[in-house]
MDAnalysis code that builds the backbone (N, CA, C; Angstrom):
import MDAnalysis as mda
import numpy as np

u = mda.Universe.empty(657, n_residues=219, atom_resindex=np.repeat(np.arange(219), 3), trajectory=True)
u.add_TopologyAttr("name", ["N", "CA", "C"] * 219)
u.add_TopologyAttr("resid", np.arange(1, 220))
u.add_TopologyAttr("resname", ["MET", "THR", "VAL", "LYS", "VAL", "ILE", "ILE", "PHE", "ASP", "PHE", "ASP", "GLY", "THR", "VAL", "ALA", "ASP", "THR", "PHE", "ASP", "ALA", "ILE", "VAL", "ASN", "ILE", "THR", "ASN", "ARG", "LEU", "ALA", "PRO", "GLU", "PHE", "GLY", "TYR", "LYS", "GLN", "ALA", "SER", "PRO", "GLU", "ASP", "ILE", "LEU", "ARG", "PHE", "ARG", "ASN", "LEU", "THR", "SER", "ARG", "GLU", "ILE", "ILE", "LYS", "GLN", "SER", "GLY", "VAL", "SER", "ILE", "VAL", "LYS", "LEU", "PRO", "PHE", "ILE", "MET", "LYS", "ARG", "LEU", "LYS", "PHE", "GLU", "LEU", "ASN", "ASN", "GLN", "ILE", "HIS", "VAL", "LEU", "ARG", "PRO", "ILE", "PRO", "GLY", "ILE", "LYS", "GLU", "ALA", "LEU", "LEU", "GLU", "LEU", "ASN", "LYS", "LYS", "SER", "ASN", "LYS", "LEU", "GLY", "ILE", "ILE", "THR", "SER", "ASN", "ASP", "LYS", "THR", "ASN", "VAL", "ILE", "ASN", "PHE", "LEU", "ARG", "ASN", "ASN", "ASP", "LEU", "PRO", "GLU", "ILE", "PHE", "ASP", "PHE", "ILE", "TYR", "SER", "GLY", "THR", "THR", "LEU", "PHE", "GLY", "LYS", "SER", "LYS", "VAL", "ILE", "ASP", "LYS", "PHE", "LEU", "LYS", "GLN", "ASN", "GLN", "LEU", "LYS", "LYS", "GLU", "GLU", "ILE", "ILE", "TYR", "VAL", "GLY", "ASP", "GLU", "THR", "ARG", "ASP", "ILE", "GLU", "ALA", "ALA", "LYS", "ARG", "SER", "GLN", "ILE", "LYS", "ALA", "ILE", "ALA", "VAL", "THR", "TRP", "GLY", "PHE", "ASN", "ALA", "LYS", "GLU", "VAL", "LEU", "ALA", "ALA", "GLN", "LYS", "PRO", "ASP", "PHE", "LEU", "ILE", "HIS", "HIS", "PRO", "ASN", "GLU", "LEU", "ILE", "SER", "VAL", "ILE", "GLN", "GLU", "LEU", "GLN", "LYS", "LEU", "THR", "GLN", "ILE", "LYS", "ASP"])
u.atoms.positions = np.array([
    [88.031, 32.476, -1.978],
    [86.556, 32.477, -2.042],
    [86.044, 32.250, -0.360],
    [85.762, 33.110, 0.559],
    [85.283, 32.028, 1.854],
    [83.843, 32.686, 2.287],
    [83.373, 31.666, 2.729],
    [81.537, 32.494, 3.500],
    [82.017, 33.408, 4.263],
    [81.364, 34.764, 3.773],
    [81.197, 35.634, 4.577],
    [79.940, 36.254, 5.047],
    [79.079, 35.890, 4.431],
    [77.613, 36.283, 5.520],
    [76.703, 35.205, 6.019],
    [76.283, 34.713, 6.763],
    [75.471, 33.692, 7.740],
    [74.283, 34.002, 7.504],
    [73.096, 33.665, 7.219],
    [71.467, 34.095, 6.671],
    [71.077, 33.157, 7.874],
    [70.141, 33.920, 9.145],
    [69.384, 32.640, 9.868],
    [67.822, 33.015, 9.223],
    [67.307, 31.850, 9.573],
    [65.861, 31.801, 9.567],
    [65.790, 32.493, 10.988],
    [64.584, 32.728, 10.989],
    [64.194, 33.413, 12.798],
    [63.590, 32.726, 13.547],
    [62.026, 32.188, 13.480],
    [61.043, 31.514, 13.981],
    [61.918, 29.746, 13.958],
    [62.200, 29.371, 14.985],
    [62.658, 28.045, 15.160],
    [63.811, 27.859, 14.799],
    [64.774, 28.392, 14.469],
    [66.185, 28.811, 14.464],
    [66.681, 29.316, 15.085],
    [66.748, 30.542, 15.488],
    [67.065, 31.332, 16.446],
    [66.157, 31.555, 17.864],
    [64.735, 31.794, 17.744],
    [64.075, 31.839, 18.672],
    [62.904, 30.742, 18.521],
    [62.871, 30.154, 20.157],
    [62.393, 29.100, 20.651],
    [60.591, 29.542, 20.627],
    [60.029, 30.008, 19.396],
    [58.784, 30.527, 19.408],
    [57.656, 28.852, 18.775],
    [58.568, 27.857, 18.830],
    [57.354, 26.989, 18.329],
    [55.848, 26.562, 19.002],
    [56.169, 26.611, 20.193],
    [55.118, 26.350, 21.363],
    [53.732, 27.696, 21.296],
    [54.547, 28.564, 21.190],
    [53.764, 29.827, 20.876],
    [52.962, 30.033, 19.726],
    [53.578, 29.682, 18.554],
    [52.644, 30.000, 17.221],
    [51.844, 28.789, 17.143],
    [52.171, 27.726, 17.688],
    [50.845, 26.122, 17.756],
    [50.416, 26.688, 18.429],
    [49.877, 27.106, 19.644],
    [48.755, 27.919, 20.617],
    [48.140, 29.179, 19.787],
    [48.771, 30.058, 19.474],
    [48.133, 31.158, 18.650],
    [47.314, 30.365, 17.118],
    [47.969, 29.841, 16.499],
    [47.439, 29.056, 15.524],
    [46.221, 28.240, 15.463],
    [46.077, 27.863, 16.873],
    [44.903, 27.116, 17.110],
    [43.888, 27.784, 17.718],
    [44.192, 28.873, 18.528],
    [43.534, 29.888, 18.597],
    [42.568, 30.771, 17.618],
    [43.327, 30.872, 16.823],
    [43.197, 31.710, 15.349],
    [41.525, 30.586, 14.722],
    [41.898, 29.310, 14.834],
    [41.253, 28.432, 13.893],
    [39.561, 28.550, 14.051],
    [38.956, 28.810, 14.842],
    [37.210, 28.924, 14.761],
    [37.249, 30.056, 14.005],
    [37.993, 31.197, 14.013],
    [37.947, 32.399, 13.366],
    [38.095, 32.273, 11.715],
    [39.095, 31.792, 11.203],
    [39.369, 31.571, 10.420],
    [39.112, 30.148, 8.868],
    [38.357, 29.555, 10.002],
    [37.298, 28.418, 9.445],
    [38.530, 27.151, 8.960],
    [39.747, 26.911, 10.077],
    [40.191, 25.738, 9.442],
    [40.589, 24.997, 10.793],
    [40.591, 23.399, 10.856],
    [40.616, 22.735, 12.134],
    [42.072, 22.983, 13.313],
    [41.659, 22.769, 14.613],
    [42.649, 23.181, 15.341],
    [43.767, 21.501, 15.111],
    [44.997, 21.922, 14.904],
    [45.905, 20.740, 15.214],
    [46.407, 20.254, 16.499],
    [45.666, 19.172, 17.101],
    [45.997, 18.244, 17.960],
    [47.585, 17.993, 18.316],
    [47.623, 17.057, 19.186],
    [49.270, 16.851, 19.767],
    [49.941, 16.230, 18.659],
    [48.576, 14.841, 18.053],
    [49.333, 13.954, 16.863],
    [49.202, 14.593, 15.337],
    [48.560, 15.784, 15.314],
    [49.001, 16.353, 13.872],
    [50.258, 16.936, 13.996],
    [50.423, 17.972, 15.049],
    [51.502, 18.490, 15.128],
    [52.378, 17.630, 14.800],
    [52.872, 16.526, 15.233],
    [53.678, 15.216, 15.317],
    [53.793, 14.589, 14.006],
    [52.986, 14.808, 13.673],
    [52.775, 14.469, 11.996],
    [53.322, 15.557, 10.968],
    [52.889, 16.709, 11.268],
    [53.161, 17.751, 10.279],
    [54.674, 17.999, 10.394],
    [55.187, 17.824, 11.431],
    [56.877, 18.200, 11.603],
    [57.448, 17.269, 10.476],
    [57.084, 16.189, 10.147],
    [57.616, 14.997, 9.388],
    [56.903, 15.477, 7.475],
    [56.427, 16.319, 7.665],
    [56.086, 17.011, 6.314],
    [56.717, 17.988, 5.443],
    [57.049, 18.782, 4.231],
    [57.233, 19.659, 4.158],
    [56.651, 20.694, 4.328],
    [56.693, 21.841, 4.037],
    [55.933, 23.004, 4.436],
    [54.468, 23.286, 3.285],
    [54.837, 23.043, 2.316],
    [53.856, 22.838, 1.312],
    [52.483, 21.800, 1.790],
    [53.117, 20.530, 1.999],
    [52.062, 19.578, 2.277],
    [51.195, 19.755, 3.376],
    [52.409, 20.501, 4.499],
    [51.450, 20.978, 5.590],
    [50.236, 21.945, 5.329],
    [50.329, 22.977, 4.680],
    [49.257, 23.833, 3.985],
    [48.107, 22.915, 3.567],
    [48.563, 22.002, 2.682],
    [47.535, 21.282, 1.815],
    [46.798, 20.492, 2.834],
    [47.696, 19.934, 3.998],
    [46.647, 18.845, 4.648],
    [45.690, 20.086, 5.662],
    [46.316, 20.954, 6.011],
    [45.552, 21.751, 7.287],
    [44.470, 21.859, 6.976],
    [44.134, 22.222, 5.765],
    [42.719, 22.574, 5.518],
    [42.786, 24.566, 5.576],
    [43.789, 24.937, 5.627],
    [43.812, 26.405, 5.878],
    [43.653, 26.897, 4.612],
    [42.735, 27.846, 3.947],
    [42.638, 28.124, 3.002],
    [43.742, 29.391, 2.555],
    [44.015, 29.060, 0.575],
    [45.288, 29.744, 0.420],
    [44.967, 31.234, 0.484],
    [43.531, 31.727, 0.217],
    [43.310, 32.879, -0.044],
    [43.098, 33.473, 1.389],
    [42.954, 32.930, 2.360],
    [43.029, 33.714, 3.836],
    [44.303, 33.524, 4.392],
    [45.035, 32.910, 3.851],
    [46.596, 32.626, 4.415],
    [47.278, 33.461, 4.698],
    [47.367, 34.650, 4.057],
    [48.176, 35.984, 4.315],
    [47.820, 36.300, 5.331],
    [46.256, 36.715, 5.535],
    [45.170, 37.243, 7.001],
    [45.477, 36.681, 8.304],
    [45.798, 35.144, 7.456],
    [46.583, 34.896, 9.177],
    [47.620, 34.830, 9.757],
    [48.268, 34.743, 8.415],
    [50.064, 35.403, 8.701],
    [50.123, 37.020, 9.425],
    [49.308, 37.612, 9.214],
    [48.984, 38.915, 9.759],
    [48.718, 39.183, 11.033],
    [48.094, 38.131, 11.206],
    [47.486, 38.083, 12.401],
    [48.778, 37.270, 13.521],
    [49.041, 36.214, 13.271],
    [49.877, 35.486, 14.004],
    [51.137, 36.823, 14.229],
    [51.352, 37.390, 13.314],
    [52.510, 38.132, 13.744],
    [52.215, 39.224, 14.708],
    [50.651, 39.538, 14.661],
    [50.399, 40.579, 15.879],
    [50.295, 39.919, 17.132],
    [50.053, 38.856, 17.218],
    [49.185, 37.932, 18.235],
    [50.833, 37.418, 18.766],
    [52.107, 37.015, 18.092],
    [53.520, 36.919, 18.389],
    [53.818, 37.928, 19.217],
    [53.674, 39.248, 18.991],
    [53.951, 40.245, 19.182],
    [53.683, 40.991, 20.661],
    [52.856, 40.196, 21.324],
    [52.296, 40.055, 22.291],
    [53.059, 39.001, 23.417],
    [53.728, 38.663, 22.732],
    [54.778, 37.309, 23.707],
    [56.058, 37.439, 23.508],
    [56.091, 38.728, 22.767],
    [58.026, 38.678, 22.599],
    [58.802, 38.600, 23.289],
    [58.027, 39.043, 24.844],
    [58.546, 39.395, 25.951],
    [59.061, 38.559, 26.941],
    [58.249, 37.201, 26.890],
    [58.659, 36.008, 27.303],
    [59.071, 34.906, 26.370],
    [59.418, 35.105, 25.201],
    [60.349, 34.173, 24.289],
    [61.575, 33.994, 24.778],
    [62.029, 32.852, 24.086],
    [63.730, 33.077, 24.622],
    [64.508, 32.404, 23.269],
    [65.574, 32.681, 23.451],
    [66.074, 31.757, 22.309],
    [66.398, 30.141, 22.376],
    [66.621, 29.453, 21.364],
    [66.805, 28.513, 21.258],
    [68.244, 27.823, 22.094],
    [67.794, 26.836, 23.102],
    [68.900, 26.519, 24.060],
    [70.246, 26.610, 22.981],
    [71.388, 27.376, 23.632],
    [72.935, 27.028, 22.511],
    [73.149, 28.124, 21.765],
    [72.054, 28.467, 20.802],
    [72.015, 29.676, 19.751],
    [72.894, 30.908, 20.163],
    [72.148, 31.259, 21.529],
    [73.310, 33.055, 21.728],
    [74.863, 32.719, 21.927],
    [75.016, 31.193, 22.459],
    [76.287, 31.605, 22.549],
    [76.981, 30.857, 21.146],
    [76.407, 30.268, 20.302],
    [76.609, 30.272, 18.974],
    [76.703, 31.156, 18.034],
    [75.740, 32.230, 18.458],
    [76.169, 33.363, 17.709],
    [77.194, 34.397, 18.435],
    [77.228, 34.495, 19.512],
    [78.339, 35.367, 20.004],
    [79.476, 34.842, 19.397],
    [79.756, 33.608, 19.774],
    [81.243, 33.170, 18.824],
    [81.420, 33.531, 17.323],
    [80.221, 33.000, 17.171],
    [80.618, 33.621, 15.055],
    [80.834, 34.953, 14.627],
    [80.203, 35.246, 15.647],
    [80.384, 37.338, 15.507],
    [81.904, 37.838, 15.971],
    [82.265, 36.834, 17.029],
    [83.398, 37.297, 17.042],
    [84.620, 36.976, 16.328],
    [84.150, 35.868, 15.413],
    [85.163, 35.505, 14.420],
    [84.922, 36.155, 12.883],
    [84.612, 37.599, 13.343],
    [83.831, 38.330, 12.052],
    [83.394, 37.988, 11.179],
    [82.300, 36.607, 11.272],
    [81.087, 36.582, 10.274],
    [80.120, 38.020, 10.114],
    [79.673, 38.027, 9.094],
    [78.240, 38.656, 9.209],
    [77.084, 37.961, 9.318],
    [76.412, 38.267, 10.208],
    [75.342, 37.725, 10.571],
    [74.029, 38.501, 10.136],
    [73.047, 37.519, 9.250],
    [71.601, 38.090, 9.209],
    [70.368, 37.645, 9.274],
    [69.406, 37.921, 9.371],
    [68.352, 37.216, 9.458],
    [67.239, 37.731, 7.949],
    [66.957, 36.364, 7.519],
    [65.246, 36.834, 6.540],
    [64.329, 36.049, 7.167],
    [63.362, 36.755, 7.431],
    [62.155, 35.679, 8.170],
    [60.630, 36.182, 7.594],
    [59.632, 35.205, 7.583],
    [58.561, 36.036, 7.670],
    [57.627, 36.361, 8.906],
    [58.486, 36.600, 9.650],
    [58.100, 37.214, 10.778],
    [58.383, 38.740, 10.742],
    [57.472, 39.244, 11.553],
    [57.411, 41.045, 11.306],
    [58.954, 41.371, 12.128],
    [59.539, 42.038, 11.290],
    [60.687, 42.891, 11.677],
    [60.727, 43.696, 13.093],
    [59.812, 44.280, 13.442],
    [59.679, 44.692, 14.785],
    [59.665, 43.703, 15.892],
    [58.876, 42.294, 15.622],
    [59.127, 41.067, 16.305],
    [60.369, 40.714, 16.768],
    [61.319, 40.585, 15.613],
    [62.848, 40.255, 16.033],
    [63.578, 41.367, 16.962],
    [63.926, 42.370, 16.262],
    [64.120, 43.298, 16.936],
    [63.612, 43.806, 18.908],
    [62.763, 43.699, 18.831],
    [61.866, 43.340, 20.379],
    [62.864, 42.086, 20.972],
    [62.471, 41.029, 19.974],
    [63.201, 39.997, 20.769],
    [64.856, 39.715, 21.041],
    [65.308, 40.620, 20.181],
    [66.712, 41.165, 20.028],
    [67.472, 41.781, 21.351],
    [66.621, 42.180, 21.568],
    [66.826, 43.446, 22.370],
    [66.346, 42.735, 23.939],
    [65.380, 41.802, 23.856],
    [64.797, 41.611, 25.277],
    [66.055, 40.368, 25.489],
    [66.963, 39.418, 24.732],
    [67.848, 38.534, 24.711],
    [68.819, 39.088, 24.824],
    [69.294, 40.098, 25.412],
    [70.892, 40.525, 25.272],
    [71.589, 40.479, 23.711],
    [70.774, 40.541, 22.370],
    [71.088, 40.569, 21.265],
    [70.913, 41.630, 20.124],
    [70.844, 42.813, 20.824],
    [70.810, 43.625, 19.415],
    [71.822, 44.015, 18.825],
    [72.797, 44.062, 18.897],
    [73.600, 44.484, 18.307],
    [74.689, 42.992, 17.185],
    [73.932, 41.836, 17.504],
    [74.551, 40.765, 16.607],
    [74.425, 40.392, 15.237],
    [73.287, 41.289, 14.573],
    [73.003, 40.699, 13.263],
    [73.046, 42.373, 12.553],
    [74.046, 41.889, 11.503],
    [74.062, 43.060, 10.747],
    [72.807, 43.404, 9.924],
    [72.312, 42.559, 9.580],
    [70.795, 43.183, 9.117],
    [69.623, 42.141, 9.397],
    [68.413, 43.009, 8.712],
    [67.226, 41.862, 9.149],
    [66.257, 42.144, 8.001],
    [65.717, 40.974, 7.450],
    [64.904, 41.343, 6.549],
    [63.430, 40.571, 6.327],
    [62.356, 40.810, 6.501],
    [61.463, 40.563, 6.759],
    [60.566, 40.579, 5.390],
    [59.735, 39.107, 4.886],
    [59.331, 38.971, 3.751],
    [57.680, 38.548, 4.152],
    [57.049, 38.902, 2.989],
    [55.375, 38.806, 3.273],
    [54.842, 37.730, 2.873],
    [55.420, 36.612, 2.121],
    [54.958, 35.633, 1.848],
    [56.077, 34.503, 2.425],
    [54.950, 33.196, 2.589],
    [55.773, 31.979, 3.363],
    [57.172, 31.251, 2.486],
    [57.045, 31.693, 1.162],
    [57.578, 31.079, -0.047],
    [58.287, 31.915, -0.968],
    [58.750, 33.090, -0.379],
    [59.212, 34.088, -1.250],
    [60.338, 34.219, -0.231],
    [61.262, 33.452, 0.491],
    [62.340, 33.436, 0.722],
    [63.752, 34.145, -0.271],
    [63.730, 32.959, -1.529],
    [64.577, 33.058, -2.310],
    [64.707, 34.498, -2.812],
    [63.626, 34.745, -3.426],
    [63.673, 36.384, -3.988],
    [64.157, 37.754, -3.087],
    [64.068, 37.412, -1.743],
    [64.357, 38.754, -0.767],
    [65.766, 37.871, -0.573],
    [66.551, 36.896, -1.040],
    [67.848, 36.268, -0.542],
    [68.740, 36.548, -2.240],
    [68.131, 36.510, -3.252],
    [68.891, 37.271, -4.247],
    [68.434, 38.657, -4.314],
    [67.519, 39.090, -3.730],
    [67.788, 40.696, -3.820],
    [68.608, 41.291, -2.802],
    [69.225, 40.947, -2.021],
    [70.060, 41.185, -0.987],
    [71.343, 40.831, -1.787],
    [71.779, 39.996, -2.211],
    [72.839, 39.078, -2.920],
    [73.563, 40.663, -4.066],
    [72.201, 40.649, -4.814],
    [72.761, 41.793, -5.871],
    [72.712, 43.270, -5.132],
    [71.999, 43.566, -4.052],
    [72.258, 44.769, -3.617],
    [73.692, 45.146, -2.987],
    [74.207, 43.879, -2.210],
    [75.471, 44.085, -1.516],
    [76.636, 43.240, -2.191],
    [76.175, 43.305, -3.595],
    [77.459, 42.684, -4.954],
    [77.869, 41.826, -4.459],
    [77.325, 40.687, -3.403],
    [77.808, 39.373, -3.126],
    [77.836, 38.130, -4.030],
    [79.150, 37.576, -4.144],
    [78.865, 36.010, -4.791],
    [77.843, 34.613, -3.853],
    [77.424, 34.332, -4.855],
    [76.378, 32.996, -3.807],
    [77.789, 32.461, -3.234],
    [78.828, 31.682, -3.398],
    [79.872, 31.390, -2.599],
    [79.831, 31.747, -1.157],
    [80.122, 33.028, -0.905],
    [80.024, 33.884, -0.237],
    [78.802, 33.552, 0.989],
    [77.674, 33.153, 0.746],
    [76.388, 32.921, 1.346],
    [76.121, 31.401, 2.052],
    [75.767, 31.413, 3.247],
    [75.569, 30.057, 3.571],
    [73.995, 30.481, 4.373],
    [72.839, 29.837, 4.297],
    [71.481, 29.922, 4.954],
    [71.078, 29.160, 6.028],
    [70.981, 29.058, 7.361],
    [70.455, 28.727, 8.167],
    [68.769, 28.102, 8.596],
    [68.464, 27.083, 8.243],
    [67.253, 27.364, 8.746],
    [66.397, 25.914, 9.368],
    [65.048, 25.958, 9.471],
    [64.447, 24.912, 10.475],
    [63.602, 24.263, 9.786],
    [63.026, 24.606, 8.828],
    [61.944, 24.008, 7.873],
    [62.709, 23.866, 6.302],
    [61.531, 22.919, 5.455],
    [62.283, 22.387, 4.451],
    [61.723, 23.874, 3.397],
    [60.876, 24.646, 3.824],
    [61.086, 25.828, 3.311],
    [62.412, 26.735, 2.742],
    [63.079, 26.740, 3.953],
    [63.985, 27.398, 4.241],
    [65.332, 26.640, 3.229],
    [65.236, 25.572, 3.572],
    [66.336, 24.580, 2.115],
    [65.566, 24.905, 0.832],
    [64.586, 24.810, 0.586],
    [64.170, 25.205, -1.091],
    [64.508, 26.495, -1.124],
    [64.333, 27.757, -0.708],
    [64.596, 28.639, -1.048],
    [66.411, 28.965, -0.788],
    [67.137, 28.207, -0.493],
    [68.532, 28.549, -0.499],
    [68.716, 27.630, -2.139],
    [68.408, 26.531, -2.210],
    [68.718, 25.855, -3.477],
    [68.246, 26.785, -4.534],
    [66.876, 27.151, -4.691],
    [66.847, 28.150, -5.573],
    [67.538, 29.374, -5.762],
    [68.516, 29.921, -4.388],
    [68.791, 30.637, -4.530],
    [70.396, 30.391, -5.038],
    [70.559, 29.353, -4.908],
    [71.783, 28.394, -5.128],
    [73.174, 29.163, -4.196],
    [72.449, 28.855, -2.682],
    [73.993, 28.909, -1.796],
    [73.535, 28.287, -1.090],
    [74.707, 27.188, -0.393],
    [74.478, 26.566, 0.406],
    [73.569, 26.770, 1.682],
    [73.049, 25.394, 2.202],
    [72.166, 25.108, 3.381],
    [72.509, 24.327, 4.143],
    [72.231, 25.034, 5.437],
    [72.270, 24.030, 7.040],
    [70.969, 24.363, 7.494],
    [70.625, 22.675, 7.513],
    [69.155, 22.419, 7.961],
    [69.631, 22.108, 9.711],
    [68.710, 22.865, 10.358],
    [68.805, 22.434, 12.004],
    [67.531, 21.439, 12.069],
    [67.818, 20.641, 13.367],
    [66.655, 19.792, 13.530],
    [65.924, 20.053, 14.570],
    [66.492, 21.266, 15.436],
    [66.443, 21.699, 16.770],
    [64.350, 22.358, 16.636],
    [64.281, 22.734, 15.203],
    [63.210, 23.910, 15.323],
    [61.812, 22.717, 14.636],
    [61.326, 23.870, 13.694],
    [59.609, 22.631, 13.302],
    [59.953, 21.018, 12.703],
    [60.780, 21.410, 11.373],
    [60.664, 20.467, 10.995],
    [61.721, 18.880, 11.738],
    [61.054, 17.753, 11.449],
    [62.185, 16.770, 11.825],
    [63.063, 16.801, 11.091],
    [63.907, 15.895, 11.404],
    [65.488, 15.409, 10.762],
    [65.026, 14.621, 9.293],
    [63.759, 13.517, 9.464],
    [64.007, 12.624, 8.074],
    [63.462, 13.613, 6.991],
    [62.609, 14.832, 7.027],
    [61.879, 15.255, 6.113],
    [63.207, 16.694, 5.414],
    [64.077, 17.084, 6.738],
    [64.855, 17.651, 6.224],
    [66.464, 17.532, 5.378],
    [66.419, 16.368, 5.818],
    [67.515, 15.535, 5.245],
    [66.943, 14.848, 3.821],
    [65.674, 14.812, 3.474],
    [64.978, 14.554, 2.251],
    [65.800, 15.780, 1.182],
    [65.594, 16.999, 1.838],
    [65.620, 18.192, 0.886],
    [66.897, 18.428, 0.533],
    [68.191, 17.110, 0.668],
    [69.382, 17.229, 0.454],
    [70.028, 18.896, 0.775],
    [69.933, 19.082, 2.677],
    [70.916, 20.045, 2.780],
    [72.242, 19.816, 2.446],
    [73.037, 21.123, 2.519],
    [74.762, 21.113, 2.597],
    [75.062, 20.138, 3.574],
    [74.574, 20.938, 4.987],
    [74.817, 20.281, 6.174],
    [73.612, 19.861, 7.078],
    [73.179, 18.609, 7.668],
    [72.454, 18.710, 8.902],
    [72.867, 18.825, 10.297],
    [72.492, 19.396, 11.220],
    [73.080, 19.892, 12.093],
    [71.878, 19.747, 13.545],
    [72.199, 19.400, 14.810],
    [71.361, 18.628, 15.632],
    [71.400, 19.622, 16.868],
    [72.451, 20.350, 16.961],
    [72.614, 21.285, 18.305],
    [73.399, 22.432, 17.823],
    [72.826, 23.770, 18.451],
    [73.711, 25.139, 17.855],
    [75.108, 25.115, 18.015],
    [76.125, 24.580, 18.360],
    [77.099, 24.320, 18.927],
    [78.021, 23.582, 17.702],
    [76.984, 23.053, 16.762],
    [77.459, 22.441, 15.796],
    [77.835, 23.489, 14.251],
    [77.316, 24.512, 14.151],
    [77.118, 25.575, 13.683],
    [79.053, 25.928, 13.643],
    [79.406, 26.003, 14.870],
    [80.844, 26.807, 14.355],
    [81.897, 25.791, 13.860],
    [81.804, 24.817, 14.343],
    [82.714, 23.746, 13.436],
    [81.848, 23.471, 11.599],
    [80.864, 23.671, 11.321],
    [80.114, 23.336, 10.170],
    [80.974, 24.441, 9.551],
    [80.771, 25.888, 10.106],
    [80.856, 27.341, 8.957],
    [82.603, 27.124, 9.259],
    [83.343, 26.266, 9.984],
    [85.428, 26.429, 10.057],
    [85.072, 25.425, 8.840],
    [84.537, 24.718, 8.815],
    [84.525, 23.352, 6.994],
    [84.644, 23.980, 6.284],
    [83.504, 24.587, 6.142],
    [82.637, 25.592, 4.602],
    [84.223, 26.001, 4.318],
    [84.918, 27.222, 5.399],
    [85.727, 28.409, 5.284],
    [86.917, 27.475, 4.597],
    [87.187, 26.172, 5.234],
    [88.546, 25.682, 4.833],
    [88.379, 24.766, 3.377],
    [87.099, 24.608, 3.176],
    [86.518, 24.235, 1.869],
    [86.608, 25.140, 0.888],
    [86.395, 25.915, 0.919],
    [86.357, 27.251, -0.064],
    [88.363, 27.681, -0.176],
    [88.532, 27.802, 1.021],
    [89.837, 28.300, 0.749],
    [90.759, 27.295, 0.029],
    [90.629, 26.077, 0.471],
    [91.296, 25.330, -0.432],
    [90.953, 25.021, -2.094],
    [89.811, 25.273, -2.350],
    [89.175, 25.514, -4.134],
    [89.891, 26.963, -4.755],
    [89.843, 27.633, -3.713],
    [90.800, 29.026, -4.259],
    [92.504, 28.419, -4.404],
])
């Protein structure tokens, strides 16, 4: 049994949306009644889990779904200027060339993802794009995908840049690669005990190859 499907988070893992999301979130602060994040706050947040960030930010849980909806809408207006994480495009193309099935599971809007991929010459690289409506519901989407496609857990690996991505993979009992080029810092990601922790997209190739060799040995 080998790895058949590599699932990616979108924001911060494939797309370099960090600055855009911070700017939009700060711009929405007066409207939704939470404090704007200073550069010092952002640095501190990067070293917290996703749940800790929400708790410390002062964002109302009741308002969170409405904030997320507005964030997606505002991000849509900037999709044309957003670019991939440096090096990720080359890594994705190489993984695709090796007949890996690639997909995206994200809390961003599916239209945003499709437009981004089209704008950056990656429209055909992913076999599927799933968009979830909650910040912490990715494990349910992953489980649904596994069931619909009759895939075994050992055939899947999830790649993400936030602690909630690693949490979702663990809940779904699939392997996880944490990447340090996105939102969360390497220390807090390492504390989640992902199967792999990598620092540059070109490491994806060697990690996936290592996983496939390991599963072939077990078989």
